[in-house]
mmCIF file as Biopython writes it, N, C-alpha, C and O atoms, coordinates in Angstrom:
data_model
#
loop_
_atom_site.group_PDB
_atom_site.id
_atom_site.type_symbol
_atom_site.label_atom_id
_atom_site.label_alt_id
_atom_site.label_comp_id
_atom_site.label_asym_id
_atom_site.label_entity_id
_atom_site.label_seq_id
_atom_site.pdbx_PDB_ins_code
_atom_site.Cartn_x
_atom_site.Cartn_y
_atom_site.Cartn_z
_atom_site.occupancy
_atom_site.B_iso_or_equiv
_atom_site.auth_seq_id
_atom_site.auth_asym_id
_atom_site.pdbx_PDB_model_num
ATOM 1   N N  . MET A ? 1  ? -16.899 6.316  -30.645 1.0 0.0 1  A 1 
ATOM 2   C CA . MET A ? 1  ? -15.734 6.077  -31.216 1.0 0.0 1  A 1 
ATOM 3   C C  . MET A ? 1  ? -14.853 6.368  -30.463 1.0 0.0 1  A 1 
ATOM 4   O O  . MET A ? 1  ? -14.633 7.279  -29.665 1.0 0.0 1  A 1 
ATOM 5   N N  . ALA A ? 2  ? -14.148 5.104  -30.950 1.0 0.0 2  A 1 
ATOM 6   C CA . ALA A ? 2  ? -12.387 4.949  -29.551 1.0 0.0 2  A 1 
ATOM 7   C C  . ALA A ? 2  ? -12.043 5.520  -29.777 1.0 0.0 2  A 1 
ATOM 8   O O  . ALA A ? 2  ? -12.232 6.352  -30.665 1.0 0.0 2  A 1 
ATOM 9   N N  . ILE A ? 3  ? -10.544 5.171  -28.251 1.0 0.0 3  A 1 
ATOM 10  C CA . ILE A ? 3  ? -9.304  6.353  -28.484 1.0 0.0 3  A 1 
ATOM 11  C C  . ILE A ? 3  ? -8.884  5.034  -29.858 1.0 0.0 3  A 1 
ATOM 12  O O  . ILE A ? 3  ? -9.429  3.947  -30.055 1.0 0.0 3  A 1 
ATOM 13  N N  . ASP A ? 4  ? -8.097  5.482  -30.366 1.0 0.0 4  A 1 
ATOM 14  C CA . ASP A ? 4  ? -7.132  5.139  -31.739 1.0 0.0 4  A 1 
ATOM 15  C C  . ASP A ? 4  ? -6.067  4.393  -31.277 1.0 0.0 4  A 1 
ATOM 16  O O  . ASP A ? 4  ? -5.290  5.098  -30.635 1.0 0.0 4  A 1 
ATOM 17  N N  . LYS A ? 5  ? -5.682  3.065  -31.369 1.0 0.0 5  A 1 
ATOM 18  C CA . LYS A ? 5  ? -4.347  2.085  -31.134 1.0 0.0 5  A 1 
ATOM 19  C C  . LYS A ? 5  ? -3.083  2.337  -30.647 1.0 0.0 5  A 1 
ATOM 20  O O  . LYS A ? 5  ? -2.420  1.901  -29.706 1.0 0.0 5  A 1 
ATOM 21  N N  . GLU A ? 6  ? -2.835  3.531  -31.932 1.0 0.0 6  A 1 
ATOM 22  C CA . GLU A ? 6  ? -1.717  4.173  -32.086 1.0 0.0 6  A 1 
ATOM 23  C C  . GLU A ? 6  ? -1.400  5.876  -31.359 1.0 0.0 6  A 1 
ATOM 24  O O  . GLU A ? 6  ? -0.414  6.554  -31.071 1.0 0.0 6  A 1 
ATOM 25  N N  . LEU A ? 7  ? -2.332  5.958  -31.323 1.0 0.0 7  A 1 
ATOM 26  C CA . LEU A ? 7  ? -2.706  7.326  -30.266 1.0 0.0 7  A 1 
ATOM 27  C C  . LEU A ? 7  ? -2.108  6.770  -28.979 1.0 0.0 7  A 1 
ATOM 28  O O  . LEU A ? 7  ? -1.034  7.080  -28.462 1.0 0.0 7  A 1 
ATOM 29  N N  . LEU A ? 8  ? -2.803  6.096  -28.660 1.0 0.0 8  A 1 
ATOM 30  C CA . LEU A ? 8  ? -2.613  4.633  -27.410 1.0 0.0 8  A 1 
ATOM 31  C C  . LEU A ? 8  ? -0.479  4.738  -27.283 1.0 0.0 8  A 1 
ATOM 32  O O  . LEU A ? 8  ? 0.289   5.148  -26.413 1.0 0.0 8  A 1 
ATOM 33  N N  . ASP A ? 9  ? -0.325  4.229  -28.419 1.0 0.0 9  A 1 
ATOM 34  C CA . ASP A ? 9  ? 1.228   4.055  -27.891 1.0 0.0 9  A 1 
ATOM 35  C C  . ASP A ? 9  ? 1.916   4.928  -28.095 1.0 0.0 9  A 1 
ATOM 36  O O  . ASP A ? 9  ? 3.115   4.654  -28.046 1.0 0.0 9  A 1 
ATOM 37  N N  . ILE A ? 10 ? 1.514   6.460  -28.437 1.0 0.0 10 A 1 
ATOM 38  C CA . ILE A ? 10 ? 2.302   7.167  -28.256 1.0 0.0 10 A 1 
ATOM 39  C C  . ILE A ? 10 ? 2.087   7.692  -27.094 1.0 0.0 10 A 1 
ATOM 40  O O  . ILE A ? 10 ? 3.144   8.054  -26.577 1.0 0.0 10 A 1 
ATOM 41  N N  . LEU A ? 11 ? 0.719   7.985  -26.151 1.0 0.0 11 A 1 
ATOM 42  C CA . LEU A ? 11 ? 0.378   8.973  -25.208 1.0 0.0 11 A 1 
ATOM 43  C C  . LEU A ? 11 ? 1.106   8.402  -23.844 1.0 0.0 11 A 1 
ATOM 44  O O  . LEU A ? 11 ? 1.220   7.179  -23.759 1.0 0.0 11 A 1 
ATOM 45  N N  . ALA A ? 12 ? 1.581   9.183  -22.825 1.0 0.0 12 A 1 
ATOM 46  C CA . ALA A ? 12 ? 2.225   8.689  -22.298 1.0 0.0 12 A 1 
ATOM 47  C C  . ALA A ? 12 ? 1.796   9.221  -20.953 1.0 0.0 12 A 1 
ATOM 48  O O  . ALA A ? 12 ? 1.184   10.266 -21.171 1.0 0.0 12 A 1 
ATOM 49  N N  . CYS A ? 13 ? 1.845   8.966  -19.646 1.0 0.0 13 A 1 
ATOM 50  C CA . CYS A ? 13 ? 1.822   9.588  -18.390 1.0 0.0 13 A 1 
ATOM 51  C C  . CYS A ? 13 ? 2.117   10.844 -18.893 1.0 0.0 13 A 1 
ATOM 52  O O  . CYS A ? 13 ? 2.762   10.914 -19.939 1.0 0.0 13 A 1 
ATOM 53  N N  . PRO A ? 14 ? 1.549   12.405 -18.005 1.0 0.0 14 A 1 
ATOM 54  C CA . PRO A ? 14 ? 2.149   13.566 -17.987 1.0 0.0 14 A 1 
ATOM 55  C C  . PRO A ? 14 ? 2.910   13.644 -16.277 1.0 0.0 14 A 1 
ATOM 56  O O  . PRO A ? 14 ? 3.599   14.614 -15.961 1.0 0.0 14 A 1 
ATOM 57  N N  . LYS A ? 15 ? 2.655   12.519 -15.340 1.0 0.0 15 A 1 
ATOM 58  C CA . LYS A ? 15 ? 3.014   12.771 -14.408 1.0 0.0 15 A 1 
ATOM 59  C C  . LYS A ? 15 ? 4.834   12.374 -13.947 1.0 0.0 15 A 1 
ATOM 60  O O  . LYS A ? 15 ? 5.666   13.116 -13.425 1.0 0.0 15 A 1 
ATOM 61  N N  . CYS A ? 16 ? 4.951   11.006 -14.368 1.0 0.0 16 A 1 
ATOM 62  C CA . CYS A ? 16 ? 5.985   10.082 -14.265 1.0 0.0 16 A 1 
ATOM 63  C C  . CYS A ? 16 ? 6.338   9.800  -16.133 1.0 0.0 16 A 1 
ATOM 64  O O  . CYS A ? 16 ? 7.533   9.709  -16.414 1.0 0.0 16 A 1 
ATOM 65  N N  . LYS A ? 17 ? 5.473   9.695  -17.126 1.0 0.0 17 A 1 
ATOM 66  C CA . LYS A ? 17 ? 6.457   9.312  -17.781 1.0 0.0 17 A 1 
ATOM 67  C C  . LYS A ? 17 ? 6.316   7.827  -18.836 1.0 0.0 17 A 1 
ATOM 68  O O  . LYS A ? 17 ? 6.743   7.548  -19.956 1.0 0.0 17 A 1 
ATOM 69  N N  . GLY A ? 18 ? 5.696   7.282  -18.065 1.0 0.0 18 A 1 
ATOM 70  C CA . GLY A ? 18 ? 5.241   5.969  -17.925 1.0 0.0 18 A 1 
ATOM 71  C C  . GLY A ? 18 ? 4.308   5.845  -18.819 1.0 0.0 18 A 1 
ATOM 72  O O  . GLY A ? 18 ? 3.969   6.834  -19.470 1.0 0.0 18 A 1 
ATOM 73  N N  . ASP A ? 19 ? 3.702   4.574  -19.025 1.0 0.0 19 A 1 
ATOM 74  C CA . ASP A ? 19 ? 3.270   4.062  -20.207 1.0 0.0 19 A 1 
ATOM 75  C C  . ASP A ? 19 ? 1.947   3.879  -19.192 1.0 0.0 19 A 1 
ATOM 76  O O  . ASP A ? 19 ? 2.149   3.707  -17.990 1.0 0.0 19 A 1 
ATOM 77  N N  . ILE A ? 20 ? -0.212  3.951  -20.047 1.0 0.0 20 A 1 
ATOM 78  C CA . ILE A ? 20 ? -0.399  3.952  -19.597 1.0 0.0 20 A 1 
ATOM 79  C C  . ILE A ? 20 ? -1.421  2.829  -20.667 1.0 0.0 20 A 1 
ATOM 80  O O  . ILE A ? 20 ? -0.975  2.236  -21.648 1.0 0.0 20 A 1 
ATOM 81  N N  . LYS A ? 21 ? -2.348  2.780  -20.341 1.0 0.0 21 A 1 
ATOM 82  C CA . LYS A ? 21 ? -3.612  1.757  -20.540 1.0 0.0 21 A 1 
ATOM 83  C C  . LYS A ? 21 ? -5.107  2.302  -20.520 1.0 0.0 21 A 1 
ATOM 84  O O  . LYS A ? 21 ? -5.517  3.054  -19.636 1.0 0.0 21 A 1 
ATOM 85  N N  . LEU A ? 22 ? -5.714  1.944  -21.357 1.0 0.0 22 A 1 
ATOM 86  C CA . LEU A ? 22 ? -7.311  1.905  -21.549 1.0 0.0 22 A 1 
ATOM 87  C C  . LEU A ? 22 ? -8.361  1.429  -20.351 1.0 0.0 22 A 1 
ATOM 88  O O  . LEU A ? 22 ? -8.530  0.226  -20.153 1.0 0.0 22 A 1 
ATOM 89  N N  . THR A ? 23 ? -8.854  2.137  -19.791 1.0 0.0 23 A 1 
ATOM 90  C CA . THR A ? 23 ? -9.733  0.783  -18.623 1.0 0.0 23 A 1 
ATOM 91  C C  . THR A ? 23 ? -10.833 0.233  -19.192 1.0 0.0 23 A 1 
ATOM 92  O O  . THR A ? 23 ? -11.530 0.641  -20.122 1.0 0.0 23 A 1 
ATOM 93  N N  . GLU A ? 24 ? -10.938 -1.166 -18.231 1.0 0.0 24 A 1 
ATOM 94  C CA . GLU A ? 24 ? -12.633 -2.245 -19.211 1.0 0.0 24 A 1 
ATOM 95  C C  . GLU A ? 24 ? -13.115 -1.144 -19.371 1.0 0.0 24 A 1 
ATOM 96  O O  . GLU A ? 24 ? -12.713 -0.687 -20.441 1.0 0.0 24 A 1 
ATOM 97  N N  . GLU A ? 25 ? -13.934 -0.312 -18.735 1.0 0.0 25 A 1 
ATOM 98  C CA . GLU A ? 25 ? -14.771 0.285  -19.041 1.0 0.0 25 A 1 
ATOM 99  C C  . GLU A ? 25 ? -14.375 1.325  -20.413 1.0 0.0 25 A 1 
ATOM 100 O O  . GLU A ? 25 ? -15.414 1.630  -20.999 1.0 0.0 25 A 1 
ATOM 101 N N  . LYS A ? 26 ? -13.525 1.742  -20.852 1.0 0.0 26 A 1 
ATOM 102 C CA . LYS A ? 26 ? -13.443 2.151  -21.923 1.0 0.0 26 A 1 
ATOM 103 C C  . LYS A ? 26 ? -13.441 3.588  -21.841 1.0 0.0 26 A 1 
ATOM 104 O O  . LYS A ? 26 ? -13.502 4.162  -22.928 1.0 0.0 26 A 1 
ATOM 105 N N  . ASP A ? 27 ? -13.366 4.570  -20.425 1.0 0.0 27 A 1 
ATOM 106 C CA . ASP A ? 27 ? -13.759 5.579  -19.555 1.0 0.0 27 A 1 
ATOM 107 C C  . ASP A ? 27 ? -12.743 5.795  -19.707 1.0 0.0 27 A 1 
ATOM 108 O O  . ASP A ? 27 ? -12.783 5.849  -20.936 1.0 0.0 27 A 1 
ATOM 109 N N  . GLY A ? 28 ? -11.367 6.060  -19.377 1.0 0.0 28 A 1 
ATOM 110 C CA . GLY A ? 28 ? -10.416 6.526  -18.998 1.0 0.0 28 A 1 
ATOM 111 C C  . GLY A ? 28 ? -9.238  5.851  -19.327 1.0 0.0 28 A 1 
ATOM 112 O O  . GLY A ? 28 ? -9.268  4.693  -19.743 1.0 0.0 28 A 1 
ATOM 113 N N  . LEU A ? 29 ? -8.269  6.440  -19.183 1.0 0.0 29 A 1 
ATOM 114 C CA . LEU A ? 29 ? -6.475  5.936  -19.268 1.0 0.0 29 A 1 
ATOM 115 C C  . LEU A ? 29 ? -5.806  5.840  -17.783 1.0 0.0 29 A 1 
ATOM 116 O O  . LEU A ? 29 ? -6.115  6.664  -16.922 1.0 0.0 29 A 1 
ATOM 117 N N  . ILE A ? 30 ? -4.896  4.817  -17.533 1.0 0.0 30 A 1 
ATOM 118 C CA . ILE A ? 30 ? -4.883  4.410  -16.172 1.0 0.0 30 A 1 
ATOM 119 C C  . ILE A ? 30 ? -3.394  4.426  -16.757 1.0 0.0 30 A 1 
ATOM 120 O O  . ILE A ? 30 ? -2.888  4.310  -17.873 1.0 0.0 30 A 1 
ATOM 121 N N  . CYS A ? 31 ? -2.862  4.662  -15.211 1.0 0.0 31 A 1 
ATOM 122 C CA . CYS A ? 31 ? -1.264  4.876  -14.835 1.0 0.0 31 A 1 
ATOM 123 C C  . CYS A ? 31 ? -0.925  3.589  -13.881 1.0 0.0 31 A 1 
ATOM 124 O O  . CYS A ? 31 ? -1.427  3.974  -12.825 1.0 0.0 31 A 1 
ATOM 125 N N  . GLU A ? 32 ? -0.464  2.496  -13.654 1.0 0.0 32 A 1 
ATOM 126 C CA . GLU A ? 32 ? -0.592  2.035  -12.991 1.0 0.0 32 A 1 
ATOM 127 C C  . GLU A ? 32 ? 0.330   2.020  -11.942 1.0 0.0 32 A 1 
ATOM 128 O O  . GLU A ? 32 ? 0.328   1.327  -10.925 1.0 0.0 32 A 1 
ATOM 129 N N  . ALA A ? 33 ? 1.831   3.643  -12.657 1.0 0.0 33 A 1 
ATOM 130 C CA . ALA A ? 33 ? 3.086   3.485  -11.423 1.0 0.0 33 A 1 
ATOM 131 C C  . ALA A ? 33 ? 1.775   4.255  -10.860 1.0 0.0 33 A 1 
ATOM 132 O O  . ALA A ? 33 ? 0.894   3.788  -10.138 1.0 0.0 33 A 1 
ATOM 133 N N  . CYS A ? 34 ? 1.877   5.422  -11.332 1.0 0.0 34 A 1 
ATOM 134 C CA . CYS A ? 34 ? 1.081   6.270  -10.089 1.0 0.0 34 A 1 
ATOM 135 C C  . CYS A ? 34 ? -0.389  6.516  -10.012 1.0 0.0 34 A 1 
ATOM 136 O O  . CYS A ? 34 ? -0.975  7.599  -10.003 1.0 0.0 34 A 1 
ATOM 137 N N  . LYS A ? 35 ? -0.789  5.512  -9.969  1.0 0.0 35 A 1 
ATOM 138 C CA . LYS A ? 35 ? -1.880  5.290  -9.171  1.0 0.0 35 A 1 
ATOM 139 C C  . LYS A ? 35 ? -3.118  6.228  -10.105 1.0 0.0 35 A 1 
ATOM 140 O O  . LYS A ? 35 ? -3.746  5.183  -9.938  1.0 0.0 35 A 1 
ATOM 141 N N  . LEU A ? 36 ? -3.444  6.551  -10.383 1.0 0.0 36 A 1 
ATOM 142 C CA . LEU A ? 36 ? -3.823  8.134  -11.520 1.0 0.0 36 A 1 
ATOM 143 C C  . LEU A ? 36 ? -4.388  7.244  -12.570 1.0 0.0 36 A 1 
ATOM 144 O O  . LEU A ? 36 ? -3.714  6.585  -13.363 1.0 0.0 36 A 1 
ATOM 145 N N  . LYS A ? 37 ? -6.177  7.299  -12.479 1.0 0.0 37 A 1 
ATOM 146 C CA . LYS A ? 37 ? -7.036  7.580  -14.279 1.0 0.0 37 A 1 
ATOM 147 C C  . LYS A ? 37 ? -7.169  9.046  -14.757 1.0 0.0 37 A 1 
ATOM 148 O O  . LYS A ? 37 ? -7.542  9.934  -13.991 1.0 0.0 37 A 1 
ATOM 149 N N  . TYR A ? 38 ? -6.811  9.291  -16.213 1.0 0.0 38 A 1 
ATOM 150 C CA . TYR A ? 38 ? -7.331  10.192 -16.438 1.0 0.0 38 A 1 
ATOM 151 C C  . TYR A ? 38 ? -8.244  9.631  -17.014 1.0 0.0 38 A 1 
ATOM 152 O O  . TYR A ? 38 ? -8.194  8.465  -17.404 1.0 0.0 38 A 1 
ATOM 153 N N  . PRO A ? 39 ? -9.522  10.650 -17.183 1.0 0.0 39 A 1 
ATOM 154 C CA . PRO A ? 39 ? -10.928 10.644 -18.030 1.0 0.0 39 A 1 
ATOM 155 C C  . PRO A ? 39 ? -10.398 10.493 -19.376 1.0 0.0 39 A 1 
ATOM 156 O O  . PRO A ? 39 ? -9.263  10.640 -19.829 1.0 0.0 39 A 1 
ATOM 157 N N  . ILE A ? 40 ? -11.901 10.045 -20.083 1.0 0.0 40 A 1 
ATOM 158 C CA . ILE A ? 40 ? -11.761 10.503 -21.638 1.0 0.0 40 A 1 
ATOM 159 C C  . ILE A ? 40 ? -13.163 11.415 -21.993 1.0 0.0 40 A 1 
ATOM 160 O O  . ILE A ? 40 ? -14.325 11.022 -22.091 1.0 0.0 40 A 1 
ATOM 161 N N  . ARG A ? 41 ? -12.755 12.400 -22.104 1.0 0.0 41 A 1 
ATOM 162 C CA . ARG A ? 41 ? -14.263 12.964 -23.149 1.0 0.0 41 A 1 
ATOM 163 C C  . ARG A ? 41 ? -14.318 13.498 -23.452 1.0 0.0 41 A 1 
ATOM 164 O O  . ARG A ? 41 ? -13.648 14.517 -23.284 1.0 0.0 41 A 1 
ATOM 165 N N  . ASP A ? 42 ? -15.807 13.182 -24.739 1.0 0.0 42 A 1 
ATOM 166 C CA . ASP A ? 42 ? -15.584 13.306 -25.756 1.0 0.0 42 A 1 
ATOM 167 C C  . ASP A ? 42 ? -15.139 12.666 -26.979 1.0 0.0 42 A 1 
ATOM 168 O O  . ASP A ? 42 ? -15.288 13.080 -28.129 1.0 0.0 42 A 1 
ATOM 169 N N  . ASP A ? 43 ? -14.258 11.008 -26.359 1.0 0.0 43 A 1 
ATOM 170 C CA . ASP A ? 43 ? -12.995 10.593 -27.755 1.0 0.0 43 A 1 
ATOM 171 C C  . ASP A ? 43 ? -11.690 10.915 -26.803 1.0 0.0 43 A 1 
ATOM 172 O O  . ASP A ? 43 ? -10.654 10.282 -26.597 1.0 0.0 43 A 1 
ATOM 173 N N  . ILE A ? 44 ? -12.083 11.909 -26.416 1.0 0.0 44 A 1 
ATOM 174 C CA . ILE A ? 44 ? -10.708 13.060 -26.186 1.0 0.0 44 A 1 
ATOM 175 C C  . ILE A ? 44 ? -9.629  12.444 -24.127 1.0 0.0 44 A 1 
ATOM 176 O O  . ILE A ? 44 ? -9.784  12.508 -22.908 1.0 0.0 44 A 1 
ATOM 177 N N  . PRO A ? 45 ? -8.956  12.092 -24.875 1.0 0.0 45 A 1 
ATOM 178 C CA . PRO A ? 45 ? -7.966  11.963 -23.034 1.0 0.0 45 A 1 
ATOM 179 C C  . PRO A ? 45 ? -7.923  13.010 -22.462 1.0 0.0 45 A 1 
ATOM 180 O O  . PRO A ? 45 ? -7.583  13.957 -23.171 1.0 0.0 45 A 1 
ATOM 181 N N  . VAL A ? 46 ? -8.176  13.257 -21.258 1.0 0.0 46 A 1 
ATOM 182 C CA . VAL A ? 46 ? -8.210  14.372 -20.855 1.0 0.0 46 A 1 
ATOM 183 C C  . VAL A ? 46 ? -6.315  14.583 -20.206 1.0 0.0 46 A 1 
ATOM 184 O O  . VAL A ? 46 ? -6.198  14.788 -18.998 1.0 0.0 46 A 1 
ATOM 185 N N  . MET A ? 47 ? -5.433  14.537 -20.788 1.0 0.0 47 A 1 
ATOM 186 C CA . MET A ? 47 ? -3.668  14.353 -19.281 1.0 0.0 47 A 1 
ATOM 187 C C  . MET A ? 47 ? -3.115  15.678 -18.706 1.0 0.0 47 A 1 
ATOM 188 O O  . MET A ? 47 ? -2.090  16.359 -18.721 1.0 0.0 47 A 1 
ATOM 189 N N  . LEU A ? 48 ? -4.450  15.663 -18.157 1.0 0.0 48 A 1 
ATOM 190 C CA . LEU A ? 48 ? -3.602  16.952 -17.105 1.0 0.0 48 A 1 
ATOM 191 C C  . LEU A ? 48 ? -3.945  16.474 -15.640 1.0 0.0 48 A 1 
ATOM 192 O O  . LEU A ? 48 ? -5.060  16.213 -15.189 1.0 0.0 48 A 1 
ATOM 193 N N  . ILE A ? 49 ? -2.661  16.418 -14.972 1.0 0.0 49 A 1 
ATOM 194 C CA . ILE A ? 49 ? -2.682  16.138 -13.708 1.0 0.0 49 A 1 
ATOM 195 C C  . ILE A ? 49 ? -3.835  16.471 -12.873 1.0 0.0 49 A 1 
ATOM 196 O O  . ILE A ? 49 ? -3.998  15.510 -12.122 1.0 0.0 49 A 1 
ATOM 197 N N  . ASP A ? 50 ? -4.491  17.143 -12.701 1.0 0.0 50 A 1 
ATOM 198 C CA . ASP A ? 50 ? -5.378  18.228 -12.192 1.0 0.0 50 A 1 
ATOM 199 C C  . ASP A ? 50 ? -6.162  17.559 -12.316 1.0 0.0 50 A 1 
ATOM 200 O O  . ASP A ? 50 ? -6.992  17.380 -11.425 1.0 0.0 50 A 1 
ATOM 201 N N  . GLU A ? 51 ? -6.195  16.902 -13.535 1.0 0.0 51 A 1 
ATOM 202 C CA . GLU A ? 51 ? -7.923  16.147 -14.072 1.0 0.0 51 A 1 
ATOM 203 C C  . GLU A ? 51 ? -8.148  14.468 -14.048 1.0 0.0 51 A 1 
ATOM 204 O O  . GLU A ? 51 ? -9.075  13.726 -14.374 1.0 0.0 51 A 1 
ATOM 205 N N  . ALA A ? 52 ? -6.864  14.286 -13.511 1.0 0.0 52 A 1 
ATOM 206 C CA . ALA A ? 52 ? -6.442  12.662 -12.754 1.0 0.0 52 A 1 
ATOM 207 C C  . ALA A ? 52 ? -7.719  12.517 -11.751 1.0 0.0 52 A 1 
ATOM 208 O O  . ALA A ? 52 ? -8.377  13.399 -11.198 1.0 0.0 52 A 1 
ATOM 209 N N  . GLU A ? 53 ? -7.806  11.496 -11.720 1.0 0.0 53 A 1 
ATOM 210 C CA . GLU A ? 53 ? -7.909  10.481 -10.095 1.0 0.0 53 A 1 
ATOM 211 C C  . GLU A ? 53 ? -7.875  9.506  -9.867  1.0 0.0 53 A 1 
ATOM 212 O O  . GLU A ? 53 ? -7.815  8.450  -10.497 1.0 0.0 53 A 1 
ATOM 213 N N  . LYS A ? 54 ? -7.935  9.986  -8.258  1.0 0.0 54 A 1 
ATOM 214 C CA . LYS A ? 54 ? -6.381  8.463  -7.819  1.0 0.0 54 A 1 
ATOM 215 C C  . LYS A ? 54 ? -7.228  6.690  -7.719  1.0 0.0 54 A 1 
ATOM 216 O O  . LYS A ? 54 ? -8.300  6.790  -7.123  1.0 0.0 54 A 1 
ATOM 217 N N  . ILE A ? 55 ? -7.099  6.074  -7.910  1.0 0.0 55 A 1 
ATOM 218 C CA . ILE A ? 55 ? -7.205  4.698  -8.005  1.0 0.0 55 A 1 
ATOM 219 C C  . ILE A ? 55 ? -7.292  3.386  -7.207  1.0 0.0 55 A 1 
ATOM 220 O O  . ILE A ? 55 ? -7.383  2.309  -7.797  1.0 0.0 55 A 1 
#
């Protein structure tokens, strides 16, 4: 199951409140402004700053 397009439209980066986009591998959400990747686990985006990886 993939992340729903409507969900992506309403999600925002918890750090800067900016737009996020799905990675090409569909394994995370990227905030270009903060250079952070939020993981997706069991089809659920983990939108916690502490869980994000720097890119």
